[in-house]
Every structure is written in structure tokens, then in C-alpha cells.
TIBA-984386 format. One record per residue: x, y, z of N, C-alpha, C in turn; chain; residue number from 0. Coordinates in nm, 2 decimals, padded with zeros to 4 digits. Atoms other than C-alpha are relative to their C-alpha. Layout:
+--------+--------+--------+--------+--------+--------+--------+--------+--------+-------+------+
:    n.u :    n.v :    n.w :   ca.u :   ca.v :   ca.w :    c.u :    c.v :    c.w : chain : resi :
+--------+--------+--------+--------+--------+--------+--------+--------+--------+-------+------+
:      X :      Y :      Z :      X :      Y :      Z :      X :      Y :      Z :     A :  NUM :
...
+--------+--------+--------+--------+--------+--------+--------+--------+--------+-------+------+
This chain:
+--------+--------+--------+--------+--------+--------+--------+--------+--------+-------+------+
:    n.u :    n.v :    n.w :   ca.u :   ca.v :   ca.w :    c.u :    c.v :    c.w : chain : resi :
+--------+--------+--------+--------+--------+--------+--------+--------+--------+-------+------+
: -00.13 :  00.04 : -00.05 : -01.13 : -03.42 :  00.09 : -00.08 :  00.00 :  00.18 :     A :    0 :
:  00.04 :  00.02 : -00.15 : -01.24 : -03.58 :  00.45 :  00.11 :  00.01 :  00.09 :     A :    1 :
: -00.11 : -00.02 : -00.12 : -01.00 : -03.47 :  00.75 : -00.07 :  00.01 :  00.14 :     A :    2 :
:  00.06 : -00.06 : -00.13 : -01.05 : -03.49 :  01.12 :  00.04 :  00.12 :  00.04 :     A :    3 :
: -00.03 : -00.14 : -00.04 : -01.07 : -03.19 :  01.32 :  00.18 : -00.04 :  00.03 :     A :    4 :
: -00.12 : -00.01 : -00.02 : -00.71 : -03.29 :  01.44 :  00.10 :  00.01 : -00.10 :     A :    5 :
: -00.08 : -00.03 :  00.09 : -00.57 : -03.33 :  01.14 :  00.00 :  00.15 : -00.08 :     A :    6 :
:  00.01 : -00.13 :  00.02 : -00.71 : -03.01 :  01.02 :  00.10 :  00.13 :  00.12 :     A :    7 :
: -00.05 : -00.06 : -00.09 : -00.59 : -02.84 :  01.33 :  00.14 : -00.01 : -00.02 :     A :    8 :
: -00.12 : -00.02 :  00.04 : -00.26 : -02.96 :  01.26 :  00.09 :  00.05 : -00.13 :     A :    9 :
: -00.03 : -00.05 :  00.17 : -00.26 : -02.86 :  00.86 :  00.04 :  00.12 :  00.04 :     A :   10 :
:  00.02 : -00.14 :  00.00 : -00.36 : -02.52 :  00.95 :  00.12 :  00.05 :  00.13 :     A :   11 :
: -00.10 : -00.05 : -00.11 : -00.11 : -02.51 :  01.23 : -00.06 :  00.10 :  00.13 :     A :   12 :
:  00.05 : -00.03 : -00.07 : -00.37 : -02.42 :  01.49 : -00.02 : -00.09 :  00.12 :     A :   13 :
:  00.01 :  00.11 : -00.10 : -00.42 : -02.57 :  01.83 : -00.14 : -00.09 : -00.03 :     A :   14 :
:  00.13 :  00.08 : -00.01 : -00.71 : -02.86 :  01.88 : -00.08 :  00.09 :  00.08 :     A :   15 :
:  00.11 : -00.04 : -00.10 : -00.85 : -02.68 :  02.18 : -00.05 :  00.13 : -00.11 :     A :   16 :
:  00.06 : -00.12 :  00.06 : -00.89 : -02.35 :  01.99 : -00.08 : -00.04 : -00.12 :     A :   17 :
:  00.08 :  00.05 :  00.12 : -01.02 : -02.51 :  01.66 : -00.12 : -00.06 :  00.08 :     A :   18 :
:  00.09 :  00.07 : -00.08 : -01.25 : -02.70 :  01.89 : -00.12 :  00.14 :  00.05 :     A :   19 :
:  00.09 : -00.11 : -00.10 : -01.38 : -02.34 :  02.08 : -00.03 :  00.09 : -00.13 :     A :   20 :
:  00.03 : -00.04 :  00.13 : -01.41 : -02.19 :  01.71 : -00.13 : -00.07 : -00.03 :     A :   21 :
:  00.11 :  00.09 :  00.01 : -01.63 : -02.47 :  01.62 : -00.13 :  00.03 :  00.08 :     A :   22 :
:  00.09 : -00.04 : -00.09 : -01.83 : -02.40 :  01.91 : -00.07 :  00.13 :  00.00 :     A :   23 :
:  00.02 : -00.13 : -00.01 : -01.87 : -02.05 :  01.91 :  00.04 :  00.10 :  00.12 :     A :   24 :
: -00.01 : -00.01 : -00.15 : -01.69 : -02.00 :  02.25 :  00.12 :  00.08 : -00.06 :     A :   25 :
: -00.12 : -00.11 :  00.05 : -01.40 : -01.82 :  02.05 :  00.02 :  00.02 : -00.14 :     A :   26 :
:  00.04 : -00.07 :  00.15 : -01.35 : -01.59 :  01.77 :  00.19 : -00.03 : -00.05 :     A :   27 :
: -00.13 : -00.03 :  00.05 : -01.03 : -01.65 :  01.54 :  00.07 :  00.12 : -00.04 :     A :   28 :
: -00.10 : -00.12 :  00.02 : -00.74 : -01.41 :  01.46 : -00.04 : -00.02 : -00.15 :     A :   29 :
:  00.04 :  00.00 :  00.14 : -00.77 : -01.33 :  01.10 :  00.12 : -00.09 : -00.07 :     A :   30 :
: -00.08 :  00.10 :  00.02 : -00.45 : -01.54 :  01.07 :  00.02 : -00.14 : -00.02 :     A :   31 :
:  00.08 :  00.14 : -00.01 : -00.59 : -01.84 :  01.19 : -00.14 : -00.04 : -00.11 :     A :   32 :
:  00.11 :  00.06 :  00.08 : -00.93 : -01.83 :  00.98 :  00.07 : -00.01 : -00.14 :     A :   33 :
: -00.09 :  00.01 :  00.17 : -00.66 : -01.76 :  00.66 :  00.04 : -00.16 :  00.00 :     A :   34 :
: -00.07 :  00.13 :  00.04 : -00.48 : -02.09 :  00.74 : -00.15 : -00.11 :  00.04 :     A :   35 :
:  00.12 :  00.06 :  00.03 : -00.81 : -02.27 :  00.81 : -00.05 : -00.05 : -00.10 :     A :   36 :
:  00.08 :  00.01 :  00.12 : -01.00 : -02.21 :  00.53 :  00.08 : -00.02 : -00.15 :     A :   37 :
: -00.10 :  00.03 :  00.10 : -00.68 : -02.24 :  00.34 :  00.02 : -00.13 : -00.05 :     A :   38 :
: -00.01 :  00.13 :  00.00 : -00.64 : -02.60 :  00.39 : -00.15 : -00.06 :  00.00 :     A :   39 :
:  00.16 :  00.02 :  00.07 : -01.05 : -02.63 :  00.34 : -00.02 :  00.01 : -00.14 :     A :   40 :
:  00.07 : -00.03 :  00.09 : -01.04 : -02.48 :  00.03 : -00.05 :  00.08 : -00.08 :     A :   41 :
:  00.11 : -00.10 : -00.06 : -01.24 : -02.21 :  00.11 :  00.03 :  00.16 : -00.05 :     A :   42 :
: -00.07 : -00.13 : -00.05 : -01.22 : -01.84 :  00.09 : -00.08 :  00.08 :  00.06 :     A :   43 :
:  00.09 : -00.10 : -00.10 : -01.36 : -01.57 :  00.32 :  00.02 :  00.15 : -00.08 :     A :   44 :
:  00.02 : -00.16 :  00.03 : -01.52 : -01.25 :  00.27 : -00.03 :  00.06 :  00.13 :     A :   45 :
:  00.01 : -00.02 : -00.11 : -01.52 : -01.04 :  00.54 : -00.09 :  00.12 : -00.05 :     A :   46 :
:  00.09 : -00.12 : -00.01 : -01.80 : -00.73 :  00.59 :  00.05 :  00.09 :  00.11 :     A :   47 :
: -00.03 : -00.06 : -00.06 : -01.71 : -00.50 :  00.75 : -00.12 :  00.11 :  00.04 :     A :   48 :
:  00.10 : -00.09 :  00.01 : -01.99 : -00.26 :  00.92 :  00.04 :  00.15 :  00.09 :     A :   49 :
: -00.03 : -00.11 : -00.03 : -02.02 :  00.11 :  01.00 :  00.01 : -00.01 :  00.19 :     A :   50 :
:  00.08 :  00.00 : -00.17 : -01.97 :  00.16 :  01.45 : -00.01 :  00.14 :  00.00 :     A :   51 :
:  00.02 : -00.15 : -00.01 : -02.12 :  00.45 :  01.55 :  00.02 :  00.03 :  00.16 :     A :   52 :
: -00.05 : -00.04 : -00.12 : -02.01 :  00.65 :  01.85 :  00.15 :  00.00 : -00.02 :     A :   53 :
: -00.14 :  00.03 : -00.01 : -01.67 :  00.65 :  01.77 :  00.05 :  00.12 : -00.10 :     A :   54 :
: -00.02 : -00.12 :  00.08 : -01.47 :  00.94 :  01.58 : -00.06 :  00.14 :  00.00 :     A :   55 :
:  00.05 : -00.14 : -00.02 : -01.64 :  01.26 :  01.51 : -00.20 : -00.08 :  00.01 :     A :   56 :
:  00.09 :  00.03 : -00.03 : -02.01 :  01.25 :  01.59 : -00.11 : -00.10 : -00.09 :     A :   57 :
:  00.05 :  00.08 :  00.12 : -02.17 :  01.03 :  01.28 :  00.04 : -00.11 :  00.00 :     A :   58 :
: -00.08 :  00.07 :  00.00 : -01.91 :  00.79 :  01.36 :  00.07 : -00.06 : -00.14 :     A :   59 :
: -00.01 :  00.06 :  00.13 : -01.81 :  00.73 :  01.02 :  00.19 :  00.02 : -00.01 :     A :   60 :
: -00.16 : -00.04 : -00.02 : -01.44 :  00.90 :  01.08 :  00.07 : -00.06 :  00.14 :     A :   61 :
: -00.09 :  00.08 : -00.12 : -01.29 :  00.65 :  01.29 :  00.15 :  00.02 :  00.03 :     A :   62 :
: -00.13 : -00.07 : -00.04 : -00.93 :  00.77 :  01.25 :  00.00 :  00.14 :  00.05 :     A :   63 :
+--------+--------+--------+--------+--------+--------+--------+--------+--------+-------+------+
């Protein structure tokens, strides 16, 4: 399926300027926006979470 950026933005209910900024790496999409965009494109998203050091206990593993 070939669609324009304008069509993608409309179908995903995301602002066209937001979509442009995401594409250019100038903005990070919310998880909700990302889900809408990939759903329109028929894709799946796999998120990878990495450990954040220095938060919580001294090892950074206990974030709560």
C-alpha cells in the first residue's frame, strides 16, 4: 500500500507536523502515537528496555 505522509497522519490521527518531526528524528513519538502509526502501516513494534544505572539502589536494578 502506498500512502502519502498526509494520508498516514490522517489515518493514524497524528498531526502532520508531528509525523514530519518523528521522521526527521526531531521528535519522539508517544507510545500511543507509535502504536497508531505502525497499525496503519501493518507493522509490529518490539520495545527493548535497557537498565538505567544510578536510580534506586546502588546497582540501579530496583527502579521502584
